[in-house]
PyMOL Python script that loads the backbone (N, CA, C, O; Angstrom):
from pymol import cmd

cmd.read_pdbstr("""\
ATOM      1  N   ILE A   1      75.072 140.016 104.433  1.00  0.00           N
ATOM      2  CA  ILE A   1      76.303 140.636 103.944  1.00  0.00           C
ATOM      3  C   ILE A   1      77.515 139.958 104.573  1.00  0.00           C
ATOM      4  O   ILE A   1      78.503 139.690 103.890  1.00  0.00           O
ATOM      5  N   LYS A   2      77.442 139.683 105.862  1.00  0.00           N
ATOM      6  CA  LYS A   2      78.581 139.076 106.561  1.00  0.00           C
ATOM      7  C   LYS A   2      78.972 137.742 105.936  1.00  0.00           C
ATOM      8  O   LYS A   2      80.153 137.397 105.914  1.00  0.00           O
ATOM      9  N   ALA A   3      78.001 136.988 105.427  1.00  0.00           N
ATOM     10  CA  ALA A   3      78.282 135.693 104.818  1.00  0.00           C
ATOM     11  C   ALA A   3      79.123 135.824 103.547  1.00  0.00           C
ATOM     12  O   ALA A   3      79.776 134.863 103.141  1.00  0.00           O
ATOM     13  N   ALA A   4      79.114 136.985 102.921  1.00  0.00           N
ATOM     14  CA  ALA A   4      79.880 137.203 101.699  1.00  0.00           C
ATOM     15  C   ALA A   4      81.333 137.588 101.973  1.00  0.00           C
ATOM     16  O   ALA A   4      82.134 137.650 101.040  1.00  0.00           O
ATOM     17  N   ALA A   5      81.688 137.848 103.229  1.00  0.00           N
ATOM     18  CA  ALA A   5      83.049 138.251 103.590  1.00  0.00           C
ATOM     19  C   ALA A   5      84.015 137.095 103.345  1.00  0.00           C
ATOM     20  O   ALA A   5      83.582 135.942 103.332  1.00  0.00           O
ATOM     21  N   PRO A   6      85.275 137.353 103.155  1.00  0.00           N
ATOM     22  CA  PRO A   6      85.929 138.661 103.259  1.00  0.00           C
ATOM     23  C   PRO A   6      85.797 139.457 101.961  1.00  0.00           C
ATOM     24  O   PRO A   6      85.600 138.900 100.881  1.00  0.00           O
ATOM     25  N   PHE A   7      85.911 140.755 102.101  1.00  0.00           N
ATOM     26  CA  PHE A   7      85.733 141.684 100.994  1.00  0.00           C
ATOM     27  C   PHE A   7      87.063 142.257 100.530  1.00  0.00           C
ATOM     28  O   PHE A   7      87.984 142.446 101.324  1.00  0.00           O
ATOM     29  N   ASP A   8      87.151 142.530  99.233  1.00  0.00           N
ATOM     30  CA  ASP A   8      88.347 143.162  98.676  1.00  0.00           C
ATOM     31  C   ASP A   8      88.343 144.666  98.893  1.00  0.00           C
ATOM     32  O   ASP A   8      89.398 145.300  98.919  1.00  0.00           O
ATOM     33  N   LEU A   9      87.142 145.242  99.050  1.00  0.00           N
ATOM     34  CA  LEU A   9      87.021 146.688  99.214  1.00  0.00           C
ATOM     35  C   LEU A   9      85.878 146.996 100.164  1.00  0.00           C
ATOM     36  O   LEU A   9      84.774 146.467 100.028  1.00  0.00           O
ATOM     37  N   ILE A  10      86.161 147.854 101.120  1.00  0.00           N
ATOM     38  CA  ILE A  10      85.132 148.391 102.011  1.00  0.00           C
ATOM     39  C   ILE A  10      85.275 149.898 101.992  1.00  0.00           C
ATOM     40  O   ILE A  10      86.369 150.430 102.176  1.00  0.00           O
ATOM     41  N   PHE A  11      84.167 150.583 101.768  1.00  0.00           N
ATOM     42  CA  PHE A  11      84.153 152.042 101.743  1.00  0.00           C
ATOM     43  C   PHE A  11      83.264 152.524 102.878  1.00  0.00           C
ATOM     44  O   PHE A  11      82.137 152.055 103.038  1.00  0.00           O
ATOM     45  N   ALA A  12      83.777 153.468 103.668  1.00  0.00           N
ATOM     46  CA  ALA A  12      82.988 154.033 104.765  1.00  0.00           C
ATOM     47  C   ALA A  12      83.131 155.549 104.745  1.00  0.00           C
ATOM     48  O   ALA A  12      84.240 156.081 104.792  1.00  0.00           O
ATOM     49  N   ASN A  13      82.002 156.231 104.676  1.00  0.00           N
ATOM     50  CA  ASN A  13      81.964 157.688 104.707  1.00  0.00           C
ATOM     51  C   ASN A  13      81.205 158.079 105.969  1.00  0.00           C
ATOM     52  O   ASN A  13      79.975 158.117 105.982  1.00  0.00           O
ATOM     53  N   SER A  14      81.950 158.366 107.020  1.00  0.00           N
ATOM     54  CA  SER A  14      81.329 158.610 108.313  1.00  0.00           C
ATOM     55  C   SER A  14      82.188 159.552 109.138  1.00  0.00           C
ATOM     56  O   SER A  14      83.232 160.021 108.685  1.00  0.00           O
ATOM     57  N   LEU A  15      81.740 159.819 110.337  1.00  0.00           N
ATOM     58  CA  LEU A  15      82.458 160.691 111.263  1.00  0.00           C
ATOM     59  C   LEU A  15      83.548 159.940 112.002  1.00  0.00           C
ATOM     60  O   LEU A  15      83.594 158.710 111.968  1.00  0.00           O
ATOM     61  N   LYS A  16      84.421 160.669 112.665  1.00  0.00           N
ATOM     62  CA  LYS A  16      85.555 160.091 113.381  1.00  0.00           C
ATOM     63  C   LYS A  16      85.137 159.003 114.367  1.00  0.00           C
ATOM     64  O   LYS A  16      85.697 157.907 114.335  1.00  0.00           O
ATOM     65  N   GLY A  17      84.187 159.270 115.224  1.00  0.00           N
ATOM     66  CA  GLY A  17      83.798 158.305 116.251  1.00  0.00           C
ATOM     67  C   GLY A  17      83.341 156.976 115.679  1.00  0.00           C
ATOM     68  O   GLY A  17      83.875 155.932 116.056  1.00  0.00           O
ATOM     69  N   PRO A  18      82.366 156.986 114.777  1.00  0.00           N
ATOM     70  CA  PRO A  18      81.942 155.715 114.178  1.00  0.00           C
ATOM     71  C   PRO A  18      83.052 155.014 113.403  1.00  0.00           C
ATOM     72  O   PRO A  18      83.144 153.787 113.443  1.00  0.00           O
ATOM     73  N   LEU A  19      83.897 155.764 112.701  1.00  0.00           N
ATOM     74  CA  LEU A  19      84.993 155.129 111.976  1.00  0.00           C
ATOM     75  C   LEU A  19      85.933 154.406 112.935  1.00  0.00           C
ATOM     76  O   LEU A  19      86.382 153.299 112.639  1.00  0.00           O
ATOM     77  N   ILE A  20      86.234 155.011 114.068  1.00  0.00           N
ATOM     78  CA  ILE A  20      87.108 154.365 115.045  1.00  0.00           C
ATOM     79  C   ILE A  20      86.421 153.131 115.632  1.00  0.00           C
ATOM     80  O   ILE A  20      87.056 152.088 115.786  1.00  0.00           O
ATOM     81  N   GLU A  21      85.153 153.237 115.954  1.00  0.00           N
ATOM     82  CA  GLU A  21      84.417 152.088 116.497  1.00  0.00           C
ATOM     83  C   GLU A  21      84.358 150.925 115.505  1.00  0.00           C
ATOM     84  O   GLU A  21      84.378 149.763 115.910  1.00  0.00           O
ATOM     85  N   LEU A  22      84.288 151.230 114.233  1.00  0.00           N
ATOM     86  CA  LEU A  22      84.196 150.202 113.203  1.00  0.00           C
ATOM     87  C   LEU A  22      85.535 149.567 112.842  1.00  0.00           C
ATOM     88  O   LEU A  22      85.553 148.554 112.142  1.00  0.00           O
ATOM     89  N   ALA A  23      86.642 150.118 113.288  1.00  0.00           N
ATOM     90  CA  ALA A  23      87.976 149.650 112.875  1.00  0.00           C
ATOM     91  C   ALA A  23      88.167 148.143 113.037  1.00  0.00           C
ATOM     92  O   ALA A  23      88.549 147.486 112.069  1.00  0.00           O
ATOM     93  N   PRO A  24      87.920 147.561 114.217  1.00  0.00           N
ATOM     94  CA  PRO A  24      88.158 146.108 114.344  1.00  0.00           C
ATOM     95  C   PRO A  24      87.276 145.285 113.403  1.00  0.00           C
ATOM     96  O   PRO A  24      87.753 144.320 112.806  1.00  0.00           O
ATOM     97  N   GLY A  25      86.021 145.643 113.264  1.00  0.00           N
ATOM     98  CA  GLY A  25      85.115 144.908 112.392  1.00  0.00           C
ATOM     99  C   GLY A  25      85.483 145.023 110.931  1.00  0.00           C
ATOM    100  O   GLY A  25      85.450 144.035 110.198  1.00  0.00           O
ATOM    101  N   ILE A  26      85.831 146.218 110.504  1.00  0.00           N
ATOM    102  CA  ILE A  26      86.241 146.410 109.114  1.00  0.00           C
ATOM    103  C   ILE A  26      87.511 145.618 108.838  1.00  0.00           C
ATOM    104  O   ILE A  26      87.621 144.969 107.798  1.00  0.00           O
ATOM    105  N   ALA A  27      88.462 145.664 109.749  1.00  0.00           N
ATOM    106  CA  ALA A  27      89.725 144.948 109.549  1.00  0.00           C
ATOM    107  C   ALA A  27      89.499 143.442 109.413  1.00  0.00           C
ATOM    108  O   ALA A  27      90.137 142.798 108.579  1.00  0.00           O
ATOM    109  N   THR A  28      88.613 142.879 110.210  1.00  0.00           N
ATOM    110  CA  THR A  28      88.387 141.431 110.143  1.00  0.00           C
ATOM    111  C   THR A  28      87.579 141.026 108.921  1.00  0.00           C
ATOM    112  O   THR A  28      87.641 139.869 108.505  1.00  0.00           O
ATOM    113  N   GLN A  29      86.830 141.939 108.342  1.00  0.00           N
ATOM    114  CA  GLN A  29      86.012 141.616 107.167  1.00  0.00           C
ATOM    115  C   GLN A  29      86.750 141.831 105.840  1.00  0.00           C
ATOM    116  O   GLN A  29      86.235 141.481 104.779  1.00  0.00           O
ATOM    117  N   LEU A  30      87.967 142.412 105.904  1.00  0.00           N
ATOM    118  CA  LEU A  30      88.758 142.627 104.689  1.00  0.00           C
ATOM    119  C   LEU A  30      89.554 141.380 104.351  1.00  0.00           C
ATOM    120  O   LEU A  30      90.104 140.725 105.237  1.00  0.00           O
ATOM    121  N   ALA A  31      89.614 141.054 103.073  1.00  0.00           N
ATOM    122  CA  ALA A  31      90.475 139.972 102.602  1.00  0.00           C
ATOM    123  C   ALA A  31      91.930 140.432 102.678  1.00  0.00           C
ATOM    124  O   ALA A  31      92.205 141.632 102.693  1.00  0.00           O
ATOM    125  N   THR A  32      92.844 139.492 102.724  1.00  0.00           N
ATOM    126  CA  THR A  32      94.255 139.833 102.649  1.00  0.00           C
ATOM    127  C   THR A  32      94.491 140.589 101.345  1.00  0.00           C
ATOM    128  O   THR A  32      94.099 140.130 100.272  1.00  0.00           O
ATOM    129  N   GLY A  33      95.121 141.724 101.444  1.00  0.00           N
ATOM    130  CA  GLY A  33      95.323 142.591 100.287  1.00  0.00           C
ATOM    131  C   GLY A  33      94.154 143.525 100.027  1.00  0.00           C
ATOM    132  O   GLY A  33      94.239 144.398  99.164  1.00  0.00           O
ATOM    133  N   GLY A  34      93.056 143.350 100.769  1.00  0.00           N
ATOM    134  CA  GLY A  34      91.887 144.198 100.604  1.00  0.00           C
ATOM    135  C   GLY A  34      92.122 145.607 101.103  1.00  0.00           C
ATOM    136  O   GLY A  34      93.005 145.849 101.926  1.00  0.00           O
ATOM    137  N   ARG A  35      91.341 146.518 100.609  1.00  0.00           N
ATOM    138  CA  ARG A  35      91.506 147.925 100.972  1.00  0.00           C
ATOM    139  C   ARG A  35      90.240 148.496 101.579  1.00  0.00           C
ATOM    140  O   ARG A  35      89.122 148.129 101.217  1.00  0.00           O
ATOM    141  N   ALA A  36      90.453 149.405 102.513  1.00  0.00           N
ATOM    142  CA  ALA A  36      89.370 150.180 103.114  1.00  0.00           C
ATOM    143  C   ALA A  36      89.596 151.634 102.735  1.00  0.00           C
ATOM    144  O   ALA A  36      90.690 152.168 102.921  1.00  0.00           O
ATOM    145  N   ILE A  37      88.572 152.265 102.209  1.00  0.00           N
ATOM    146  CA  ILE A  37      88.622 153.687 101.882  1.00  0.00           C
ATOM    147  C   ILE A  37      87.712 154.387 102.882  1.00  0.00           C
ATOM    148  O   ILE A  37      86.515 154.111 102.956  1.00  0.00           O
ATOM    149  N   LEU A  38      88.296 155.284 103.639  1.00  0.00           N
ATOM    150  CA  LEU A  38      87.573 155.984 104.699  1.00  0.00           C
ATOM    151  C   LEU A  38      87.531 157.468 104.394  1.00  0.00           C
ATOM    152  O   LEU A  38      88.554 158.077 104.084  1.00  0.00           O
ATOM    153  N   SER A  39      86.343 158.047 104.485  1.00  0.00           N
ATOM    154  CA  SER A  39      86.208 159.487 104.267  1.00  0.00           C
ATOM    155  C   SER A  39      85.132 160.015 105.192  1.00  0.00           C
ATOM    156  O   SER A  39      84.534 159.267 105.966  1.00  0.00           O
ATOM    157  N   GLY A  40      84.894 161.313 105.100  1.00  0.00           N
ATOM    158  CA  GLY A  40      83.909 161.942 105.964  1.00  0.00           C
ATOM    159  C   GLY A  40      84.512 162.447 107.252  1.00  0.00           C
ATOM    160  O   GLY A  40      83.789 162.834 108.171  1.00  0.00           O
ATOM    161  N   LEU A  41      85.834 162.448 107.328  1.00  0.00           N
ATOM    162  CA  LEU A  41      86.493 162.911 108.544  1.00  0.00           C
ATOM    163  C   LEU A  41      87.304 164.168 108.259  1.00  0.00           C
ATOM    164  O   LEU A  41      87.777 164.394 107.145  1.00  0.00           O
ATOM    165  N   LEU A  42      87.446 164.961 109.284  1.00  0.00           N
ATOM    166  CA  LEU A  42      88.242 166.177 109.165  1.00  0.00           C
ATOM    167  C   LEU A  42      89.723 165.817 109.142  1.00  0.00           C
ATOM    168  O   LEU A  42      90.140 164.832 109.753  1.00  0.00           O
ATOM    169  N   ALA A  43      90.515 166.621 108.433  1.00  0.00           N
ATOM    170  CA  ALA A  43      91.954 166.377 108.335  1.00  0.00           C
ATOM    171  C   ALA A  43      92.610 166.335 109.712  1.00  0.00           C
ATOM    172  O   ALA A  43      93.558 165.576 109.918  1.00  0.00           O
ATOM    173  N   VAL A  44      92.122 167.136 110.652  1.00  0.00           N
ATOM    174  CA  VAL A  44      92.723 167.140 111.994  1.00  0.00           C
ATOM    175  C   VAL A  44      92.404 165.851 112.761  1.00  0.00           C
ATOM    176  O   VAL A  44      93.013 165.589 113.798  1.00  0.00           O
ATOM    177  N   GLN A  45      91.464 165.050 112.268  1.00  0.00           N
ATOM    178  CA  GLN A  45      91.088 163.790 112.915  1.00  0.00           C
ATOM    179  C   GLN A  45      91.731 162.575 112.255  1.00  0.00           C
ATOM    180  O   GLN A  45      91.635 161.464 112.776  1.00  0.00           O
ATOM    181  N   ALA A  46      92.374 162.773 111.134  1.00  0.00           N
ATOM    182  CA  ALA A  46      92.883 161.659 110.334  1.00  0.00           C
ATOM    183  C   ALA A  46      93.918 160.819 111.085  1.00  0.00           C
ATOM    184  O   ALA A  46      93.929 159.596 110.945  1.00  0.00           O
ATOM    185  N   ASP A  47      94.777 161.444 111.867  1.00  0.00           N
ATOM    186  CA  ASP A  47      95.805 160.687 112.574  1.00  0.00           C
ATOM    187  C   ASP A  47      95.204 159.720 113.593  1.00  0.00           C
ATOM    188  O   ASP A  47      95.675 158.590 113.717  1.00  0.00           O
ATOM    189  N   SER A  48      94.177 160.143 114.321  1.00  0.00           N
ATOM    190  CA  SER A  48      93.580 159.253 115.312  1.00  0.00           C
ATOM    191  C   SER A  48      92.793 158.125 114.642  1.00  0.00           C
ATOM    192  O   SER A  48      92.778 157.003 115.148  1.00  0.00           O
ATOM    193  N   VAL A  49      92.148 158.403 113.525  1.00  0.00           N
ATOM    194  CA  VAL A  49      91.456 157.348 112.792  1.00  0.00           C
ATOM    195  C   VAL A  49      92.478 156.369 112.215  1.00  0.00           C
ATOM    196  O   VAL A  49      92.289 155.156 112.299  1.00  0.00           O
ATOM    197  N   THR A  50      93.543 156.880 111.640  1.00  0.00           N
ATOM    198  CA  THR A  50      94.607 156.019 111.119  1.00  0.00           C
ATOM    199  C   THR A  50      95.158 155.119 112.216  1.00  0.00           C
ATOM    200  O   THR A  50      95.355 153.925 111.993  1.00  0.00           O
ATOM    201  N   ALA A  51      95.406 155.671 113.385  1.00  0.00           N
ATOM    202  CA  ALA A  51      95.960 154.885 114.495  1.00  0.00           C
ATOM    203  C   ALA A  51      95.043 153.724 114.874  1.00  0.00           C
ATOM    204  O   ALA A  51      95.526 152.637 115.191  1.00  0.00           O
ATOM    205  N   ALA A  52      93.740 153.936 114.847  1.00  0.00           N
ATOM    206  CA  ALA A  52      92.789 152.872 115.181  1.00  0.00           C
ATOM    207  C   ALA A  52      92.867 151.738 114.161  1.00  0.00           C
ATOM    208  O   ALA A  52      92.786 150.569 114.536  1.00  0.00           O
ATOM    209  N   TYR A  53      93.020 152.060 112.900  1.00  0.00           N
ATOM    210  CA  TYR A  53      93.072 151.033 111.863  1.00  0.00           C
ATOM    211  C   TYR A  53      94.426 150.332 111.829  1.00  0.00           C
ATOM    212  O   TYR A  53      94.494 149.136 111.546  1.00  0.00           O
ATOM    213  N   VAL A  54      95.481 151.048 112.108  1.00  0.00           N
ATOM    214  CA  VAL A  54      96.802 150.417 112.211  1.00  0.00           C
ATOM    215  C   VAL A  54      96.804 149.446 113.395  1.00  0.00           C
ATOM    216  O   VAL A  54      97.343 148.344 113.293  1.00  0.00           O
ATOM    217  N   ALA A  55      96.208 149.850 114.505  1.00  0.00           N
ATOM    218  CA  ALA A  55      96.109 148.967 115.669  1.00  0.00           C
ATOM    219  C   ALA A  55      95.273 147.723 115.354  1.00  0.00           C
ATOM    220  O   ALA A  55      95.471 146.675 115.969  1.00  0.00           O
ATOM    221  N   ALA A  56      94.348 147.830 114.407  1.00  0.00           N
ATOM    222  CA  ALA A  56      93.505 146.702 114.010  1.00  0.00           C
ATOM    223  C   ALA A  56      94.177 145.830 112.947  1.00  0.00           C
ATOM    224  O   ALA A  56      93.610 144.825 112.517  1.00  0.00           O
ATOM    225  N   GLY A  57      95.382 146.215 112.524  1.00  0.00           N
ATOM    226  CA  GLY A  57      96.141 145.389 111.597  1.00  0.00           C
ATOM    227  C   GLY A  57      96.228 145.864 110.166  1.00  0.00           C
ATOM    228  O   GLY A  57      96.725 145.135 109.307  1.00  0.00           O
ATOM    229  N   LEU A  58      95.755 147.075 109.884  1.00  0.00           N
ATOM    230  CA  LEU A  58      95.837 147.600 108.528  1.00  0.00           C
ATOM    231  C   LEU A  58      97.028 148.530 108.385  1.00  0.00           C
ATOM    232  O   LEU A  58      97.543 149.052 109.374  1.00  0.00           O
ATOM    233  N   CYS A  59      97.459 148.731 107.153  1.00  0.00           N
ATOM    234  CA  CYS A  59      98.563 149.649 106.852  1.00  0.00           C
ATOM    235  C   CYS A  59      98.029 150.823 106.026  1.00  0.00           C
ATOM    236  O   CYS A  59      97.242 150.637 105.098  1.00  0.00           O
ATOM    237  N   LEU A  60      98.463 152.013 106.375  1.00  0.00           N
ATOM    238  CA  LEU A  60      98.063 153.199 105.621  1.00  0.00           C
ATOM    239  C   LEU A  60      98.754 153.190 104.264  1.00  0.00           C
ATOM    240  O   LEU A  60      99.981 153.123 104.186  1.00  0.00           O
ATOM    241  N   GLN A  61      97.962 153.257 103.193  1.00  0.00           N
ATOM    242  CA  GLN A  61      98.493 153.309 101.834  1.00  0.00           C
ATOM    243  C   GLN A  61      98.578 154.742 101.323  1.00  0.00           C
ATOM    244  O   GLN A  61      99.540 155.115 100.652  1.00  0.00           O
ATOM    245  N   SER A  62      97.561 155.540 101.645  1.00  0.00           N
ATOM    246  CA  SER A  62      97.597 156.938 101.225  1.00  0.00           C
ATOM    247  C   SER A  62      96.615 157.759 102.044  1.00  0.00           C
ATOM    248  O   SER A  62      95.654 157.250 102.621  1.00  0.00           O
ATOM    249  N   ARG A  63      96.896 159.030 102.067  1.00  0.00           N
ATOM    250  CA  ARG A  63      96.023 160.000 102.717  1.00  0.00           C
ATOM    251  C   ARG A  63      95.930 161.205 101.798  1.00  0.00           C
ATOM    252  O   ARG A  63      96.949 161.758 101.384  1.00  0.00           O
ATOM    253  N   ASP A  64      94.713 161.607 101.481  1.00  0.00           N
ATOM    254  CA  ASP A  64      94.491 162.776 100.640  1.00  0.00           C
ATOM    255  C   ASP A  64      93.652 163.773 101.402  1.00  0.00           C
ATOM    256  O   ASP A  64      92.542 163.462 101.832  1.00  0.00           O
ATOM    257  N   ASP A  65      94.179 164.970 101.570  1.00  0.00           N
ATOM    258  CA  ASP A  65      93.457 166.053 102.223  1.00  0.00           C
ATOM    259  C   ASP A  65      92.977 167.036 101.161  1.00  0.00           C
ATOM    260  O   ASP A  65      93.743 167.484 100.307  1.00  0.00           O
ATOM    261  N   ILE A  66      91.696 167.353 101.239  1.00  0.00           N
ATOM    262  CA  ILE A  66      91.114 168.359 100.348  1.00  0.00           C
ATOM    263  C   ILE A  66      90.446 169.380 101.252  1.00  0.00           C
ATOM    264  O   ILE A  66      89.374 169.135 101.806  1.00  0.00           O
ATOM    265  N   GLY A  67      91.094 170.527 101.391  1.00  0.00           N
ATOM    266  CA  GLY A  67      90.601 171.526 102.330  1.00  0.00           C
ATOM    267  C   GLY A  67      90.639 170.955 103.735  1.00  0.00           C
ATOM    268  O   GLY A  67      91.685 170.487 104.185  1.00  0.00           O
ATOM    269  N   GLU A  68      89.513 170.986 104.431  1.00  0.00           N
ATOM    270  CA  GLU A  68      89.427 170.495 105.805  1.00  0.00           C
ATOM    271  C   GLU A  68      89.169 168.993 105.886  1.00  0.00           C
ATOM    272  O   GLU A  68      89.203 168.422 106.976  1.00  0.00           O
ATOM    273  N   TRP A  69      88.914 168.349 104.758  1.00  0.00           N
ATOM    274  CA  TRP A  69      88.493 166.950 104.735  1.00  0.00           C
ATOM    275  C   TRP A  69      89.632 166.019 104.342  1.00  0.00           C
ATOM    276  O   TRP A  69      90.550 166.405 103.619  1.00  0.00           O
ATOM    277  N   SER A  70      89.552 164.784 104.833  1.00  0.00           N
ATOM    278  CA  SER A  70      90.590 163.804 104.565  1.00  0.00           C
ATOM    279  C   SER A  70      89.976 162.489 104.098  1.00  0.00           C
ATOM    280  O   SER A  70      88.890 162.104 104.533  1.00  0.00           O
ATOM    281  N   THR A  71      90.689 161.811 103.209  1.00  0.00           N
ATOM    282  CA  THR A  71      90.338 160.467 102.778  1.00  0.00           C
ATOM    283  C   THR A  71      91.552 159.575 103.017  1.00  0.00           C
ATOM    284  O   THR A  71      92.677 159.909 102.646  1.00  0.00           O
ATOM    285  N   LEU A  72      91.289 158.429 103.650  1.00  0.00           N
ATOM    286  CA  LEU A  72      92.348 157.469 103.956  1.00  0.00           C
ATOM    287  C   LEU A  72      92.134 156.205 103.152  1.00  0.00           C
ATOM    288  O   LEU A  72      91.004 155.741 103.002  1.00  0.00           O
ATOM    289  N   VAL A  73      93.219 155.646 102.633  1.00  0.00           N
ATOM    290  CA  VAL A  73      93.180 154.332 101.989  1.00  0.00           C
ATOM    291  C   VAL A  73      94.104 153.434 102.791  1.00  0.00           C
ATOM    292  O   VAL A  73      95.303 153.691 102.901  1.00  0.00           O
ATOM    293  N   LEU A  74      93.525 152.372 103.353  1.00  0.00           N
ATOM    294  CA  LEU A  74      94.281 151.427 104.175  1.00  0.00           C
ATOM    295  C   LEU A  74      94.181 150.043 103.564  1.00  0.00           C
ATOM    296  O   LEU A  74      93.215 149.737 102.864  1.00  0.00           O
ATOM    297  N   GLN A  75      95.184 149.196 103.827  1.00  0.00           N
ATOM    298  CA  GLN A  75      95.209 147.873 103.254  1.00  0.00           C
ATOM    299  C   GLN A  75      95.513 146.822 104.311  1.00  0.00           C
ATOM    300  O   GLN A  75      96.323 147.036 105.213  1.00  0.00           O
ATOM    301  N   ARG A  76      94.843 145.680 104.177  1.00  0.00           N
ATOM    302  CA  ARG A  76      95.149 144.542 105.048  1.00  0.00           C
ATOM    303  C   ARG A  76      96.258 143.749 104.380  1.00  0.00           C
ATOM    304  O   ARG A  76      96.104 143.296 103.245  1.00  0.00           O
ATOM    305  N   VAL A  77      97.353 143.582 105.063  1.00  0.00           N
ATOM    306  CA  VAL A  77      98.519 142.901 104.495  1.00  0.00           C
ATOM    307  C   VAL A  77      98.528 141.449 104.905  1.00  0.00           C
ATOM    308  O   VAL A  77      99.434 140.706 104.525  1.00  0.00           O
TER     309      VAL A  77
END
""", "prot")
cmd.dss("prot")
cmd.show_as("cartoon", "prot")
cmd.util.cbc("prot")
cmd.orient("prot")
């Protein structure tokens, strides 16, 4: 899979801890303009997950909260 990088889209549905741990790797595997869609996290955890991806070089494009759950769309610029 790594040989096929960079990717235009990466989707991860996981918990806060693994999503934060994956931030640097996901950011480096995204193509310029590529997007990462992250879900499986609680809305109260979204800010800390967003901060990890922003620190890895991505920009938050949107955040959608549905009840207690949040989905983040980030882009590599």
